[in-house]
C-alpha positions, 0 to 999 in steps of 0.5 A: 112150200113157199115161193119167193116173190118178185122184187120191184127193184130188180129185173123180173125173174121168170117162172117159179099154148079145111087142112090140105094134105094132112092125111097123106103127111101123117100117113107118111110119118106113120108108115110101118109104125103100127106095131109100136114106136119107130124112130127115124133120124133127122134126114126125114125133116128139113132142119136149119138154124135161124139166122142170127140178128144183126146185133151182137147179142140176141135171145135164143132160148124158150122159142115159140112159133105161130102160123098164119093163113098166107104162108107166114110163120113167126118165131120168137125167143127170149133168153129171160133175165140175160139182159138180151132183147126178145128176138123174132124171125119171119118166114113168108114161104111156109118155112122154106126160108127165114129172115134174120132175127130182128127186135121190135122194141127194147126193154131196160131189163132185156126180156123176161118173156116173149110171145107172138100171134098172127090174126086171121086178117094178117095182123101180127102181134108180139109182146115183151115182158119187161117192167110190165107187158108191152104189146105191139102190132103190125099190119104189114110185118114191117112197121110196128105200133105200140106199146098198147095201153093197159089200165092199172094195175097192169105192171104193178102186179109184176106179171109173169108168163104172158100169152097172146091169143087171137080169135079167128072169127073176130080178128079185131079181138086180142087177149093177153093172159098173165099170172100175177107174181107167179100166182093167179092168172088174169086176162086182158082183152082188146077189141081194137087190134091190141091198141088198148086193153081192158081188164083185168078179169080173174081167171083162177082163184080160190083153192088154186090161188097164189102158192098152189098155182104155177103158170098157165099154158097158152089159152085155147079158143074153141073153133066151134064157139069163139066165146068159149075159152080154155086155160090149163094150169098145174097146181099142187095138192095139199099133200104135194105142198108139204113134201116133194116126191124126189129125194135128190133135191128140189129139182121141180115143184111138187105139182100133181094136179092139172086144172082147166079154167073155162069161159063160155062168155068170151072171157067175162067169167071163168069157172075152174075144174080138176082134170087130172090128179096124179095119185088118183089117175096112176093108182095111188102112185105119188108123183109130179107133173114134171114141167111147169107148162102143160102142152095143150091144143084144140082141133077144129071139132073142139076136142082138147088135147094135153101132153104132160111130162109125168114123174112117178114115185121116187123114180126120177124118170119122166115120161110123156102122157097124152089125154084128150077131152071126150064128147061126154065132157070127161077126159081119157085115161092118160096114154104113154106116147111111147118114147124110149128115153128115160128123161123127157121134158118140156113137151109141146103139141100141135094138131092138124085135125081130129086125132092128127097130132104132133108132139115135140120135146127134149129127150135124154137117155139119162135116168134123171133129168137133173143129171149134170152129164145128161145129153139131150136131143130134140124129138118129135112124135106124130100120130093120126090115132090121137083119139084112140085109147092107146094111140101109136106114135112115130118118133123122129129125132130132129137134132143131129148133135146134142142140143144141151149137155147138163141137167134141165131146170124144171123150176124156172127162175127159182131153180136158177137161183138155187144153182140149177141149169136154166140155159134152155129156159122153160119150153120149146114149141110146135105149130102146124101151117094151113097145109097141116105141115108141122114146124118145130122150134127149139133152143140149143146151147151145146158146144158154146154156140147158142142157137134157135133151130126150126124143122119141118116135114112133108112136101112144100106147101104153096096153098 
């Protein structure tokens, strides 16, 4: 299977990361759920639409959310290839209220990706993918400086899906990771609060380069060792490159393997290891990882968690599976989260403590996620038993109405180019604040009024 490359003369197409009250919060979410998955309605969560930007057009889809230590939350959205600018929102009170949407900087092509981060010292960062990756920084959230300086060939490699990563123990250090034309992943590092970056350092390569490699999730910094970094990504086996398992058309790429790149020297060198192969793990069943970006998180003990949307054989259903790293260095057998819908895509995961997990995703009762009449809801699952072999989850529906009607494109811009429904773009997000409260953000376009939503659960935090 071949993958188209980006043209330099057009807008860049998009795709071919000491808690107080955590136990009480998770216990509340899990009440009466030990016998199996239990679903609650939106009233258990505080849900609101983010205030629109002052401009008549702004981004709403593919939203992200990050939490700082002082109650600050930043949400961001980029409706790629639409010509609209990346939009950000800020909360200073643990998500009880949000600012109107605002734009840090514009790009001649709108935005192709965006991201945000908050350093341990309160610095705020955002990036915008346009002709290259532009990174901006702010000490107070009001005045933004940038863009940061990158040496060549940054921009010339036509970067895709960039991520910002900060290091809590070293707040002056900021990483940017991006793929090169949807292929190999590289890393850039700043030691001066994102004023200048050095690089690139190759993160992936060899057998998993270019055509066999999709885009990576947000890289993880190990809290137990800030020099240890992880980057998870999906690839296709050689058999998977030859043919997709779906007979209904090219609804997704045939990625059947999950890999992790690891650095133990603060990103100077990387090694790559296979984590999961669908035919091996699922007893010979052909299948795919039904989403471009694996959902990943790490707890304060250094345990890594991954949630994948998996499609097995010729059955178009997609279900969510959780796996985590073990103390022996291996990975657990994937366990179903227990969702009751047939189509479950674009998962995101956040961790409040060891085994205390929150997972959000788009869900539909439709048997095929590409069905043109599929009606989608935003869901979240919580558990305090994420380290168990078969953890039980409590399910909550966050959206009171459909967030999207139609198929969901799992091939990014390539799917969009062949007529698939890319309205929601490629992911939604979840984060936990310093009180362990989850904050979910997702996109909605049903009813002809595109909006970005946020939701949170638990008692208000005043830490």
